N, C-alpha and C positions, 0 to 999 in steps of 0.2 A: 218165414221170412223167406226174400227172396238170397238163392244160396245154388248158383251153376255151378256143377266140377268141372275141374279147368283137369288139365289129363298130361300136361307135358307143352317144352318148347314150342307149339306147336300152338300149340292152345291161346298161351298166354300171346304169340305174336294176332293172331284172331283177335285179342280183346283188346290191344293197344293200337290195332291199324286199325277199326272198326267203333272206333272208343267217341265216336263224335253221334255213330248211328244207337248204338244199345245202352252210353252212358256207363259209367263207371267206373275200377278199375281189375287191377288184376292182382289177390293179394294173396298169401301164404300167410302159416304159418310161424317158418322160421323156417331160413334156410341155415345152410352150416357145408362151408364148402371146407376142399380140402384140406387146409394147413391145420383145420381143425375153431376158426373164426366160425361165429355161430354174430346171424341178425333178425333182429323177431319182427313180428311187424311188417316184412316188404315190402316192399308196392312197384313191380314191374312197370319201364317207363319206356326200354327200349330195348328192342332185338336187334342185332345186325349181323344180318348174314350175306356172300361171303362162295359164287357161287353153289347156288340153290343148299346151302351147309349154315346151321347156326354156329357162330362164330361166339361175341359175345352178349352179353345179355346186363342189365343196367336195371337197377333198386334205388329205394328211397328207403332207410330202414327207418323205427319209430325215433329216433333222436333226430332224425331232419340228416341224415350220412347218405351222401349220394357214390354209393359205387356200384364200379363196372367192372365187368369181370368174366376173366375167357369162361366159356359150356367147358371143357372139361376142367376146370377148378371144383361143378357145382360135386358135390358127394350124397347129399342130401336136398330134397322140399317137402319139407312139411303142411298139408292144407292147404294146400292149391286153392285157391277158389274166383272167382268172377263177382262184385256184390258195385252195390252200388253208396255211391260217394258218402250215405245215410249211413252207408252199413260199415264201413272202413274202420279197423283197429287201430293205425296208423294215425293218432291224432293229428300228425307235425302232416302227413301228405294230405288229408281231410280237412284241411284246412286251408291248406294250399286249393286243390281240387275245390271247396265250395267256395276263396272268391272267385278264385274265376270263374265259376258258373254263373254262383250271382255275379258278376258283371255284364257276362258276355249273355243274363237272359235282361238286366236292366237295356245297356246295348238294343239287342231284336226288339222289348217294350215303345223304346224310344224310337228305332226305324222303323216300327209297323202303326206308326199309332195311328190312332183312329179311325187306320182298318186292320181289321181281324177277320183275316182270311184264314181257310183252313190250317196249309202249308203252318202255314204261323200258330198257331191258332199249337198245331199236333206236338209238333218243337219245343215251345213251352211247356206245355204239357210234363212230355220227355223229361226237361231241364228239373219241372221242380220235384215230378220225382223222383230224380235221382240227388239229389239233395233236400228233400218232405221239404213238404209245404208250413212244416214251424221249421225250421230254417229262412222258409219267405217270410212268413210271419218277421222275426224274433229279427229281420233287417232293415222291415221294411219296402217292402219290396210290394206294388199292388198292379195283379195283370191286368190287360182292360178288356177283360173277360171274366161269370164264375167261375171260381177252377166246380169243378163234376165231384155232386157227392157219390157217384160208383170210383171218383179215387180212394185207393186202397189206406189206409195208414198203413207204414209197415211193424211200427212196432208194436201193433196190435195182434195177437193173436188170432186165426179165426179158426172155430173151426166145423166141420161139417153134419 
């Protein structure tokens, strides 16, 4: 499975800033604040920076609660990873990102109707990789080109 370890606020900021290029999101197993509040499967949506310092962080937990907290209020972040949309454990955010990505992919296909350029194909395949081919079929979205068989389904395990 595709999981990329993240090691801190800088990595979260990088994932958020480059979401369009790399897809997916930064998700943790849990985050506990200094007040004792604990949130499970938070997906980080924004980090505010002022004068080169991280000031606040925004995340949405598995119940769909959007929380903004000062970075000094973070006690522990467990299991921080970069995941593709299809791999997120937070079903609330997964559905939000899935809907947005499917709409974007549909618009992309409509705009490029009849013109399958290398750039379009690359962008479309990146989006399919992020949401999974299964979701593409489930929502009856067809691409104007065949999906290469080299696209690996991330739910299958491969052995060397």
